[in-house]
Structures are given as C-alpha cells and as structure tokens.
C-alpha positions, 0 to 999 in steps of 0.5 A: 493488523493492516498488513495481514488484512491486505495480504489476505485480500490480495491472496483472495483477489488472486484466487478469485481472478484465477478461478474466473480465468482472467487472462493476467491474474498477477497483473490484476492482483498487483493493480489491487495492491497498488490501489491499497498501497496508494490509499495507505500512503496517502493516509500516512502522509495526511497523518504526518502532515496533521502532526507537524506544526505547533500543536500541543500534542501528537495524535493519529488523524485517521483510522487507516493510519491507526491500523498501520501504526497502532499503539504499540510504539511511542508516537513521534513525527519522525515515526510518522515520517518513517511509516510514510516513507516505507509506504511510499517505497512499497507503492513505487515498487508495486508500480514498477512491478506492474510496469515490468509485467506489462512490458513482459506481456508485451514482449511475449505477444510480439514474439 
C-alpha cells in the first residue's frame, strides 16, 4: 500500500512540476522521492531497533512501518532487518541518481 501511495505521489509531483514549467522536473521529483525514502528508512530502522532486545513479543512500533510491512507476513526481527536494508538500498540509489542528474546538468551547461 505504501509503495502505491508513494508512486502516485511521485507521479503527481512530476506532473505538477512539469505543468508549472520548473527547470529540472526529474531532479525535483527525485528529491521528493529521497525525502519519502529517507523517512521510511528511518521509520523501519526505529521499528527494527524497538523489536530487538529482551521483549516478550514482537510488534510494529509506528504506523509508517505498519503500512510498509503489513499483517500479510509473519513478523520477525530478521524480516524487520530485511525491510530496513531494502529501504536503505533504495535511499542510497535515489541519492546516487540525484548526484548523476546534478552532474549531467553541470556537464551540459559547461558545453
């Protein structure tokens, strides 16, 4: 559910940025995606940290993590760690894409 909402928000952002004739619509959309991805990564990390330790049971500690993980799978600390690692990889890839777009824009302005 969270992935669909995020994708819709990014498409809406790209459409609005394109509609209002902003210079770099892809870069602005990637920055919004980086913010969303960073927030979800932090949320998943907090959820993983809250589940570790000597607790009686395991639970999801915040609403955003619940939207990402949902009830459809059996919860475990390994599952929480896997979701955190996947979110961290996506965040790093988006940051690299932003760096590439800034670098390519800088190269085209020089030439």
